[in-house]
DRENDO-1510 file (C-alpha; in Angstrom, 1 decimal, always signed):
<recs>
REC; n; res; u; v; w
REC; 1; MET; +0.0; +0.0; +0.0 .
REC; 2; THR; +1.4; +3.4; -1.0 .
REC; 3; THR; +1.5; +6.0; +1.8 .
REC; 4; GLU; +1.3; +9.0; -0.6 .
REC; 5; ALA; -1.7; +10.4; -2.5 .
REC; 6; ILE; -2.6; +13.3; -4.7 .
REC; 7; ILE; -6.0; +15.0; -4.6 .
REC; 8; LEU; -7.0; +17.1; -7.5 .
REC; 9; ALA; -8.6; +20.3; -6.1 .
REC; 10; GLY; -7.8; +23.0; -8.7 .
REC; 11; GLY; -10.9; +23.0; -10.9 .
REC; 12; PHE; -13.4; +25.8; -11.3 .
REC; 13; GLY; -16.5; +23.8; -10.4 .
REC; 14; THR; -18.7; +25.6; -12.9 .
REC; 15; ARG; -21.6; +23.2; -12.6 .
REC; 16; LEU; -21.9; +23.8; -8.8 .
REC; 17; GLN; -21.4; +27.5; -8.7 .
REC; 18; SER; -25.1; +28.2; -8.5 .
REC; 19; ILE; -24.9; +26.8; -5.0 .
REC; 20; VAL; -21.3; +27.1; -3.9 .
REC; 21; PHE; -19.9; +30.2; -5.6 .
REC; 22; ASP; -17.2; +31.3; -3.1 .
REC; 23; LEU; -15.3; +28.1; -2.5 .
REC; 24; PRO; -13.4; +25.5; -4.7 .
REC; 25; LYS; -15.7; +22.5; -5.2 .
REC; 26; PRO; -13.7; +20.1; -2.9 .
REC; 27; MET; -14.4; +22.6; -0.1 .
REC; 28; ALA; -18.1; +22.6; -0.6 .
REC; 29; PRO; -19.7; +21.9; +2.8 .
REC; 30; VAL; -21.3; +18.5; +3.4 .
REC; 31; ASN; -23.0; +18.4; +6.8 .
REC; 32; ASP; -20.9; +21.4; +7.9 .
REC; 33; ARG; -17.6; +19.8; +6.9 .
REC; 34; PRO; -15.6; +20.4; +3.7 .
REC; 35; PHE; -16.1; +17.5; +1.2 .
REC; 36; LEU; -12.3; +17.2; +1.2 .
REC; 37; ASP; -12.4; +16.1; +4.9 .
REC; 38; TYR; -14.2; +12.9; +3.9 .
REC; 39; GLN; -11.5; +12.2; +1.3 .
REC; 40; LEU; -8.8; +12.7; +3.8 .
REC; 41; LEU; -10.5; +10.6; +6.5 .
REC; 42; TYR; -10.8; +7.8; +3.9 .
REC; 43; LEU; -7.1; +8.0; +3.0 .
REC; 44; LYS; -6.1; +8.1; +6.7 .
REC; 45; HIS; -8.1; +4.8; +7.3 .
REC; 46; TYR; -5.9; +3.1; +4.7 .
REC; 47; GLY; -2.6; +4.4; +6.2 .
REC; 48; VAL; -1.8; +7.3; +3.8 .
REC; 49; LYS; +0.7; +9.6; +5.6 .
REC; 50; ARG; +1.3; +12.3; +3.0 .
REC; 51; VAL; -1.2; +14.1; +0.7 .
REC; 52; ILE; -0.2; +16.5; -2.1 .
REC; 53; ILE; -3.2; +18.7; -3.0 .
REC; 54; SER; -3.2; +20.1; -6.5 .
REC; 55; ILE; -4.7; +23.6; -6.1 .
REC; 56; GLY; -5.7; +26.5; -8.4 .
REC; 57; TYR; -9.0; +28.2; -8.2 .
REC; 58; LEU; -9.6; +29.9; -4.8 .
REC; 59; HIS; -6.6; +28.0; -3.5 .
REC; 60; ASP; -6.3; +30.2; -0.4 .
REC; 61; LYS; -9.6; +28.7; +0.9 .
REC; 62; ILE; -7.9; +25.3; +1.0 .
REC; 63; THR; -4.4; +26.3; +2.3 .
REC; 64; ALA; -5.9; +28.5; +5.1 .
REC; 65; HIS; -8.2; +25.7; +6.3 .
REC; 66; TYR; -5.7; +22.7; +6.3 .
REC; 67; GLN; -2.4; +24.4; +6.5 .
REC; 68; ASN; +0.1; +21.5; +6.7 .
REC; 69; ASN; -1.7; +18.8; +8.6 .
REC; 70; PHE; -4.9; +16.9; +8.8 .
REC; 71; GLU; -5.3; +14.5; +11.7 .
REC; 72; GLY; -1.7; +13.4; +11.4 .
REC; 73; ILE; -1.6; +13.4; +7.6 .
REC; 74; GLU; +1.1; +15.7; +6.2 .
REC; 75; ILE; -0.5; +18.2; +3.7 .
REC; 76; VAL; +1.6; +19.6; +0.9 .
REC; 77; TYR; +0.4; +21.8; -1.9 .
REC; 78; ALA; +1.1; +21.9; -5.6 .
REC; 79; PRO; -0.1; +25.3; -6.8 .
REC; 80; GLU; -0.9; +25.9; -10.4 .
REC; 81; LYS; +0.4; +29.3; -11.7 .
REC; 82; ALA; -2.0; +28.9; -14.6 .
REC; 83; PRO; -4.7; +26.2; -15.2 .
REC; 84; LEU; -3.0; +22.9; -16.1 .
REC; 85; GLY; -5.9; +20.6; -16.5 .
REC; 86; THR; -6.2; +17.3; -14.7 .
REC; 87; GLY; -3.0; +15.9; -16.4 .
REC; 88; GLY; -0.8; +18.9; -15.8 .
REC; 89; GLY; -2.0; +19.3; -12.2 .
REC; 90; ILE; -1.2; +15.7; -11.5 .
REC; 91; ARG; +2.3; +16.0; -13.1 .
REC; 92; LEU; +3.1; +19.1; -11.0 .
REC; 93; ALA; +2.0; +17.2; -7.8 .
REC; 94; LEU; +3.9; +14.0; -8.8 .
REC; 95; GLU; +7.1; +16.0; -8.9 .
REC; 96; MET; +6.7; +16.5; -5.2 .
REC; 97; CYS; +6.1; +12.8; -4.4 .
REC; 98; ASN; +8.7; +10.4; -3.0 .
REC; 99; SER; +7.0; +7.1; -3.8 .
REC; 100; ARG; +7.3; +5.0; -7.0 .
REC; 101; SER; +3.6; +4.5; -7.2 .
REC; 102; VAL; +1.1; +7.2; -6.1 .
REC; 103; LEU; -2.7; +7.2; -5.6 .
REC; 104; VAL; -4.6; +10.0; -7.3 .
REC; 105; LEU; -8.1; +11.0; -6.4 .
REC; 106; ASN; -10.5; +13.5; -7.9 .
REC; 107; GLY; -11.4; +16.1; -5.2 .
REC; 108; ASP; -15.1; +16.3; -6.2 .
REC; 109; SER; -16.0; +12.6; -6.1 .
REC; 110; PHE; -15.9; +9.8; -3.6 .
REC; 111; PHE; -15.6; +6.1; -4.4 .
REC; 112; ASP; -15.5; +3.7; -1.5 .
REC; 113; ILE; -13.1; +0.9; -2.6 .
REC; 114; ASN; -10.6; -1.2; -0.7 .
REC; 115; LEU; -7.4; +0.7; -1.5 .
REC; 116; ASN; -5.2; -2.1; -0.2 .
REC; 117; SER; -6.8; -4.4; -2.8 .
REC; 118; PHE; -6.5; -1.8; -5.5 .
REC; 119; CYS; -2.8; -1.3; -4.8 .
REC; 120; SER; -2.2; -5.1; -4.7 .
REC; 121; GLN; -3.9; -5.5; -8.1 .
REC; 122; HIS; -1.8; -2.7; -9.6 .
REC; 123; SER; +1.4; -4.4; -8.3 .
REC; 124; THR; +0.3; -7.9; -9.4 .
REC; 125; TYR; -0.4; -6.8; -13.0 .
REC; 126; MET; +2.7; -4.6; -13.1 .
REC; 127; SER; +0.7; -1.8; -14.4 .
REC; 128; ASP; +2.0; +1.6; -15.5 .
REC; 129; CYS; -1.4; +3.0; -14.6 .
REC; 130; SER; -4.4; +1.6; -12.9 .
REC; 131; LEU; -8.0; +2.9; -12.9 .
REC; 132; ALA; -10.7; +2.1; -10.5 .
REC; 133; LEU; -13.9; +1.4; -12.5 .
REC; 134; ARG; -17.5; +1.4; -11.6 .
REC; 135; LYS; -20.6; +0.0; -13.3 .
REC; 136; VAL; -23.4; +2.6; -13.2 .
REC; 137; GLU; -27.0; +2.3; -14.4 .
REC; 138; ASP; -26.9; +5.8; -16.1 .
REC; 139; ALA; -23.6; +6.7; -17.7 .
REC; 140; ALA; -24.9; +9.7; -19.5 .
REC; 141; ARG; -22.7; +12.1; -17.6 .
REC; 142; TYR; -19.5; +10.1; -18.1 .
REC; 143; GLY; -17.3; +8.7; -20.7 .
REC; 144; THR; -17.4; +4.9; -20.7 .
REC; 145; ILE; -14.7; +2.2; -20.9 .
REC; 146; LYS; -14.5; -1.1; -22.7 .
REC; 147; GLN; -12.3; -3.7; -21.1 .
REC; 148; GLY; -10.1; -6.2; -22.9 .
REC; 149; SER; -8.5; -9.4; -21.6 .
REC; 150; ASN; -6.6; -9.7; -18.4 .
REC; 151; ASN; -8.0; -6.4; -16.9 .
REC; 152; SER; -6.6; -4.3; -19.7 .
REC; 153; ILE; -8.5; -1.3; -21.0 .
REC; 154; ALA; -9.4; -1.7; -24.7 .
REC; 155; SER; -11.0; +1.7; -25.3 .
REC; 156; PHE; -12.4; +4.9; -23.9 .
REC; 157; LYS; -15.7; +6.2; -25.3 .
REC; 158; GLU; -16.9; +9.8; -25.3 .
REC; 159; LYS; -19.9; +10.9; -23.3 .
REC; 160; THR; -23.0; +10.2; -25.4 .
REC; 161; GLY; -25.6; +11.8; -23.1 .
REC; 162; GLU; -27.6; +8.6; -23.5 .
REC; 163; ALA; -29.1; +7.2; -20.3 .
REC; 164; ALA; -27.7; +3.7; -20.5 .
REC; 165; PRO; -25.7; +1.4; -18.2 .
REC; 166; GLY; -21.9; +1.6; -18.6 .
REC; 167; LEU; -18.5; +1.1; -17.0 .
REC; 168; ILE; -17.0; +4.4; -16.0 .
REC; 169; ASN; -13.7; +5.8; -14.8 .
REC; 170; ALA; -14.6; +6.6; -11.2 .
REC; 171; GLY; -11.7; +9.0; -10.5 .
REC; 172; ILE; -9.2; +6.9; -8.5 .
REC; 173; TYR; -5.9; +6.0; -10.1 .
REC; 174; ILE; -2.5; +4.6; -9.3 .
REC; 175; LEU; +0.3; +6.0; -11.4 .
REC; 176; ASN; +3.9; +4.9; -11.9 .
REC; 177; LYS; +5.7; +8.2; -11.2 .
REC; 178; GLU; +8.7; +7.6; -13.4 .
REC; 179; VAL; +6.5; +6.5; -16.4 .
REC; 180; TYR; +4.1; +9.5; -16.1 .
REC; 181; LEU; +6.9; +12.1; -15.8 .
REC; 182; GLN; +8.7; +10.5; -18.7 .
REC; 183; LYS; +5.7; +10.5; -21.0 .
REC; 184; THR; +4.4; +14.0; -20.3 .
REC; 185; LYS; +5.8; +17.5; -20.5 .
REC; 186; PRO; +6.0; +20.0; -17.6 .
REC; 187; ASP; +4.1; +23.3; -17.5 .
REC; 188; LYS; +1.6; +22.1; -20.1 .
REC; 189; SER; -2.2; +22.0; -19.7 .
REC; 190; PHE; -3.7; +18.7; -20.6 .
REC; 191; SER; -6.3; +16.2; -19.7 .
REC; 192; ILE; -5.1; +12.9; -18.1 .
REC; 193; GLU; -8.2; +11.2; -19.5 .
REC; 194; LYS; -8.0; +12.5; -23.1 .
REC; 195; ASP; -4.3; +13.3; -23.6 .
REC; 196; PHE; -2.7; +10.6; -21.6 .
REC; 197; PHE; -4.9; +7.5; -20.9 .
REC; 198; GLU; -6.5; +7.5; -24.4 .
REC; 199; LYS; -3.5; +8.5; -26.4 .
REC; 200; ARG; -1.1; +6.1; -24.6 .
REC; 201; ILE; -3.4; +3.1; -24.5 .
REC; 202; SER; -1.5; +1.1; -27.0 .
REC; 203; GLU; +2.0; +1.7; -25.6 .
REC; 204; LEU; +1.4; +1.5; -21.8 .
REC; 205; ASN; +0.1; -1.2; -19.5 .
REC; 206; ILE; -3.1; +0.6; -18.4 .
REC; 207; SER; -5.3; -1.6; -16.2 .
REC; 208; GLY; -8.8; -1.2; -15.0 .
REC; 209; PHE; -10.3; -2.9; -11.9 .
REC; 210; THR; -14.0; -2.9; -11.3 .
REC; 211; TYR; -15.5; -2.2; -7.9 .
REC; 212; GLN; -19.1; -1.8; -6.8 .
REC; 213; GLY; -18.7; +0.4; -3.7 .
REC; 214; TYR; -20.6; +3.6; -2.9 .
REC; 215; PHE; -19.9; +6.3; -5.5 .
REC; 216; ILE; -20.9; +9.9; -5.8 .
REC; 217; ASP; -19.8; +12.9; -7.8 .
REC; 218; ILE; -20.8; +16.2; -6.2 .
REC; 219; GLY; -20.3; +18.1; -9.5 .
REC; 220; ILE; -24.0; +18.8; -10.0 .
REC; 221; PRO; -26.5; +20.2; -7.5 .
REC; 222; GLU; -28.7; +17.1; -7.3 .
REC; 223; ASP; -25.8; +14.9; -6.2 .
REC; 224; TYR; -24.4; +17.6; -3.9 .
REC; 225; GLU; -27.7; +17.6; -2.1 .
REC; 226; LYS; -27.7; +13.8; -2.1 .
REC; 227; ALA; -24.3; +13.8; -0.4 .
REC; 228; GLN; -25.8; +15.8; +2.5 .
REC; 229; HIS; -27.9; +12.8; +3.4 .
REC; 230; ASP; -25.5; +10.0; +2.5 .
REC; 231; PHE; -22.5; +11.3; +4.4 .
REC; 232; LYS; -24.4; +11.5; +7.7 .
REC; 233; GLU; -23.5; +7.8; +8.1 .
REC; 234; PHE; -19.9; +8.2; +6.9 .
REC; 235; LYS; -18.0; +5.2; +8.2 .
REC; 236; TYR; -14.4; +6.5; +8.1 .
REC; 237; LYS; -13.9; +8.5; +11.3 .
</recs>
């Protein structure tokens, strides 16, 4: 199990700004606590000791709140001077990591998987990158994934807007630091989904492992309101 993780918290959160307009999306209050607290409690449960938070939009709200520690987890920041997208933000944060393999989480979603199992599978399959996947009944908001043999990922499909079941990228990754830094360029804005996973699918060992744990993305008002109810019984304390 890796003891380092990156949380992406630099986006603008445009879909949620009608409700939360003065905070970055991961700081949106859920039962009077920042959503980011729940991510950190989850990581603490699995023994993560150091978290690098990729920050951009309204970053002072995050740094002032957490400073350099959360319940014994060391908090470090990777500030974007200009928007770098998911891929560039991850690259900047990876440069600050000490581990060979690093967990990466989206700061606006929560997927309750066994991280020990995920890390073990990543190691067993000697993956360059591993994605935690989730089957959902309505994949309209998401791009979907087609799996090949031996837990490989065969293809990524664009969002269709069609309300149909699908297998989605649920926003938790494990990345090989050396491979990622070698295959990407610094100070460039790019999407890890479009410009790395999809473009490198034929040359890298990219694995996908499916879990059916609780999943929520607070990026739209309806699910943000749902989280207020669901997280009352949050099991990671």
